[in-house]
C-alpha positions in Angstrom: 158.9 -35.1 45.4 158.6 -38.6 45.3 159.8 -41.0 43.0 157.0 -42.9 42.6 154.3 -43.3 39.9 151.3 -41.7 40.1 148.6 -44.0 41.8 146.9 -44.6 38.6 149.7 -46.0 37.4 150.3 -48.3 40.2 146.6 -49.6 40.0 147.5 -50.2 37.0 150.7 -52.0 37.5 148.6 -54.1 40.0 146.0 -54.8 37.0 148.4 -55.6 34.8 151.6 -56.5 35.4 152.1 -57.4 39.3 155.8 -58.9 39.3 156.5 -55.2 38.1 154.5 -53.9 40.9 156.1 -56.3 43.2 159.8 -55.0 42.2 159.3 -51.4 42.7 157.5 -52.1 45.7 161.0 -54.2 46.8 163.1 -51.7 45.7 161.2 -48.8 47.4 161.9 -51.1 50.3 165.6 -51.5 49.7 166.0 -48.0 49.2 164.3 -46.9 52.2 166.6 -49.4 54.3 169.3 -48.0 52.8 168.7 -44.4 53.0 168.3 -45.1 57.5 170.6 -44.3 59.6 173.1 -47.3 59.4 172.8 -48.0 63.1 168.8 -48.5 62.3 169.5 -50.6 59.3 169.7 -53.9 61.0 166.3 -53.5 63.0 164.6 -52.6 59.9 165.7 -55.4 57.3 164.3 -57.8 60.3 161.1 -55.5 60.4 160.4 -56.3 56.7 161.4 -60.0 57.0 158.5 -60.3 59.6 156.2 -58.0 57.3 157.2 -60.5 54.3 156.9 -63.5 55.7 153.4 -62.4 57.0 152.7 -62.0 53.4 153.8 -64.9 52.1 151.6 -66.9 55.2 148.5 -64.7 53.7 148.9 -64.9 50.2 146.0 -65.9 49.4 144.2 -63.6 51.3 145.6 -59.9 51.1 143.1 -58.6 53.5 144.7 -61.4 56.2 147.8 -60.0 55.4 147.0 -56.4 55.8 145.0 -57.4 58.9 147.9 -59.2 60.5 150.7 -56.8 59.8 148.3 -53.5 60.8 147.9 -56.0 64.5 151.8 -56.3 64.3 152.0 -52.6 63.9 149.6 -51.8 67.0 151.4 -54.2 68.8 154.6 -52.4 68.6 152.9 -49.3 69.0 151.5 -50.8 72.6 154.8 -51.6 73.4 156.8 -48.5 72.5 153.3 -45.9 74.6 153.9 -48.6 77.5 158.1 -47.7 77.3 157.6 -44.2 77.2 154.9 -44.1 80.3 157.0 -46.1 82.3 160.4 -43.8 81.2 158.2 -40.6 82.1 156.8 -42.2 85.1 153.3 -42.2 84.5 150.4 -44.7 83.9 149.0 -45.8 80.6 145.7 -44.8 80.1 145.2 -47.0 77.5 146.0 -50.0 79.5 144.2 -49.2 82.2 141.1 -48.3 80.4 141.0 -51.5 78.8 141.9 -53.7 81.6 138.7 -51.6 83.6 136.7 -52.5 80.2 137.8 -56.2 80.4 136.9 -56.1 84.3 133.2 -55.2 83.3 132.9 -57.6 81.1 130.2 -60.5 81.7 132.3 -63.7 80.7 129.9 -66.5 80.5 126.2 -67.7 78.0 123.1 -69.4 79.0 122.6 -72.5 77.8 119.5 -73.3 75.8 118.2 -76.6 75.8 116.6 -78.0 72.7 114.0 -80.3 71.6 115.0 -83.8 70.9 112.5 -84.3 67.9 
């Protein structure tokens, strides 16, 4: 079973003691990395460094931080998907679909004249 406190307790920490919640987060991250196989620990620490850097850059906006970290995860997943498809000798249907969609988009705009008063 998980050694994390209940959701309600985590919410309470977030409201009443954000420093304690942050200490818990850091402890859990460290525990996860330490329990990973040794050959992955350095890479995991590098990824966590990037995540922490983005959290600091977006400290004024937790949603901005979340979106940036989500974007990093999607980019990493897309890279992994590309490598797996390459190794399997198959095309990447999602990339092909995105490229087809981009070709169909018309890029341009009408310029409207506004009367001078």
